[in-house]
C-alpha positions in Angstrom: 0.1 0.1 0.0 1.0 3.9 -1.0 0.2 5.7 2.4 1.0 9.2 0.8 -2.1 9.8 -1.1 -4.6 12.1 -1.5 -8.1 12.5 -3.2 -9.4 15.5 -4.7 -13.1 16.2 -5.2 -13.7 18.7 -8.2 -17.0 20.8 -7.4 -18.6 22.3 -10.0 -21.4 25.1 -8.4 -24.7 23.4 -8.2 -23.6 20.0 -9.2 -24.8 17.3 -7.6 -22.9 14.5 -5.8 -23.0 12.2 -8.9 -21.5 15.2 -11.0 -18.3 15.7 -9.1 -14.9 14.6 -10.5 -12.4 12.3 -8.1 -8.6 12.4 -8.7 -6.5 10.3 -6.8 -2.7 11.4 -6.7 0.3 9.3 -4.6 4.0 10.0 -5.0 5.2 6.6 -6.0 3.2 3.7 -7.4 3.2 0.6 -9.9 0.8 0.7 -13.1 -1.2 -2.2 -11.2 -1.6 -0.1 -8.0 -2.8 2.8 -9.7 -5.3 1.1 -12.2 -6.8 -1.0 -9.4 -7.4 2.4 -7.5 -8.7 4.0 -10.3 -11.2 1.4 -10.5 -11.9 0.9 -7.0 -12.5 4.8 -6.1 -14.0 5.4 -9.7 -11.4 8.2 -9.8 -8.6 9.5 -12.5 -5.1 8.3 -10.7 -1.8 9.8 -11.0 1.7 9.0 -9.6 5.1 9.8 -10.3 6.2 6.2 -12.1 9.9 6.3 -12.0 11.8 8.5 -10.0 14.9 8.1 -11.7 13.6 9.2 -15.1 10.7 11.1 -13.6 8.0 9.7 -15.6 4.5 10.5 -14.5 1.6 7.8 -15.3 -1.7 8.4 -15.6 -5.2 6.2 -15.4 -9.0 7.3 -16.1 -11.6 6.3 -13.9 -11.9 2.8 -15.6 -8.3 2.0 -15.3 -7.3 2.5 -18.7 -3.8 4.4 -19.1 -4.4 7.9 -20.6 -0.8 9.9 -20.1 2.5 9.7 -19.6 4.8 12.5 -19.3 8.5 13.1 -18.5 9.3 16.8 -17.4 10.2 19.2 -20.2 14.0 19.4 -19.2 15.6 16.4 -20.0 17.7 14.4 -17.7 21.0 13.4 -18.2 20.1 10.2 -17.7 17.5 10.2 -20.5 18.0 12.7 -23.2 14.8 11.5 -25.5 12.6 13.5 -26.7 9.1 14.0 -24.8 6.2 16.5 -25.4 6.8 19.6 -23.6 3.4 20.0 -22.2 0.8 17.2 -20.6 -2.9 17.6 -19.8 -5.9 15.1 -19.5 -9.3 15.6 -19.0 -11.0 14.2 -15.4 -14.6 14.3 -16.6 -14.8 17.7 -17.6 -12.2 19.4 -15.9 -8.8 20.2 -18.1 -5.7 18.9 -15.4 -2.1 19.7 -16.2 1.4 17.6 -15.3 4.2 19.1 -14.2 7.8 17.2 -13.3 11.0 17.1 -12.8 12.0 20.9 -12.3 9.1 22.4 -14.5 7.7 24.2 -11.7 10.7 26.7 -11.6 10.0 27.3 -15.1 7.4 30.0 -14.6 6.8 30.4 -18.6 5.8 26.1 -18.3 3.0 26.8 -15.7 1.8 29.8 -17.7 1.1 27.8 -21.1 -1.0 25.2 -19.4 -3.0 28.0 -17.6 -3.6 29.6 -21.0 -4.6 26.0 -22.5 -7.2 26.3 -20.0 -5.8 24.2 -17.4 -8.0 24.5 -13.9 -5.6 22.2 -11.7 -1.8 21.4 -12.0 -0.2 18.2 -10.6 2.9 18.9 -9.7 5.6 15.6 -9.3 8.9 17.4 -8.6 12.1 15.4 -8.7 14.1 14.9 -5.0 16.7 17.1 -6.3 14.9 20.2 -7.1 12.9 19.6 -4.0 15.9 19.7 -1.8 17.5 22.6 -3.5 14.5 24.7 -3.8 11.7 26.0 -1.9 9.0 24.2 -3.9 6.4 24.5 -1.4 6.5 28.4 -1.8 7.2 28.3 -5.8 4.1 26.2 -6.0 2.1 29.0 -3.9 3.4 31.6 -6.4 2.1 29.6 -9.7 -1.2 29.0 -8.3 -1.7 32.8 -7.6 -0.1 34.1 -10.8 -2.1 31.5 -12.9 -5.2 31.3 -11.2 -5.3 28.0 -11.0 -5.3 24.8 -8.0 -2.0 23.5 -7.6 -1.2 20.3 -6.2 2.0 19.5 -4.8 3.3 15.5 -4.4 6.4 16.1 -2.7 8.9 13.1 -1.9 10.5 11.6 1.4 6.9 10.7 2.3 5.8 14.5 2.8 2.2 15.2 2.8 0.5 16.7 -0.6 -0.3 20.3 -0.3 -3.3 21.9 -2.2 -3.1 25.6 -3.2 -6.1 27.2 -3.9 -5.9 30.5 -7.0 -5.8 32.9 -4.0 -2.6 31.5 -2.8 -4.6 30.1 0.4 -4.1 26.1 1.5 -7.3 24.2 0.3 -9.4 23.0 3.2 -8.4 19.3 4.2 -10.8 16.4 5.1 -10.1 12.9 5.9 -11.7 10.4 3.3 -13.3 7.1 4.2 -10.1 5.0 3.1 -7.9 7.7 5.4 -6.7 9.7 2.4 -6.3 13.4 2.4 -9.7 15.0 0.8 -9.8 18.7 -0.8 -12.8 19.8 -2.3 -12.0 22.1 -5.3 -14.7 24.8 -6.3 -14.2 25.1 -10.2 -16.3 28.5 -9.8 -13.8 30.3 -8.0 -11.5 30.0 -10.5 -13.6 31.4 -13.2 -14.5 34.3 -10.9 -10.6 35.0 -10.3 -9.8 34.8 -14.0 -12.1 37.4 -14.5 -10.3 39.8 -12.4 -7.0 39.0 -13.3 -6.7 38.5 -17.1 -3.7 36.1 -17.8 -3.3 37.1 -21.3 -2.1 40.7 -20.1 0.3 38.9 -17.5 1.9 36.7 -20.0 5.3 37.3 -20.6 6.6 38.8 -24.2 9.7 36.6 -24.7 9.6 32.9 -24.1 12.4 30.3 -23.7 12.6 28.8 -27.3 11.7 25.5 -26.0 8.4 26.6 -24.6 7.2 28.8 -27.6 4.5 27.1 -28.7 1.8 29.6 -28.3 
């Protein structure tokens, strides 16, 4: 069993409980564990599959693999090309994936936000988590991009969730002992109207990230 996990209840204003979307995250897990978790919890699931390569793997709520992603910054061990951005739909909620040192690149999160990502799932490398204050960086990314940021740290630490306001999301305990966060998508809509992202976009991007 992988004890460090969290379940996120993504709720739309006025939606019934059956319309809510569940997203289950944990730090390291085998594909078999994620498939089983997705089916048993009826939830989309994602985890850092390989700590060395930094590969993140995701499954839909039926246990079908839908995504594999490595950091936009290739590791020294693996210089193979990989798509620079990764998104997936959890129901009708667009989620993005951040791995390795992606969180340190403002433009990476910004492009995902401009593509309408509402929840950013971050699986930083252990090295970057030790070297940099990624808890604070994750909070900044949430504020400047007006989306929820879920930080899944190494070393058995608890998963964190930052709201678009920069405040920590409310935490509840699920029936299985998981940390349960309720994310209201209406909050994102209201805040993005107040803070238009297009006007905050930087004029120059790193060449590797200039996709818009």
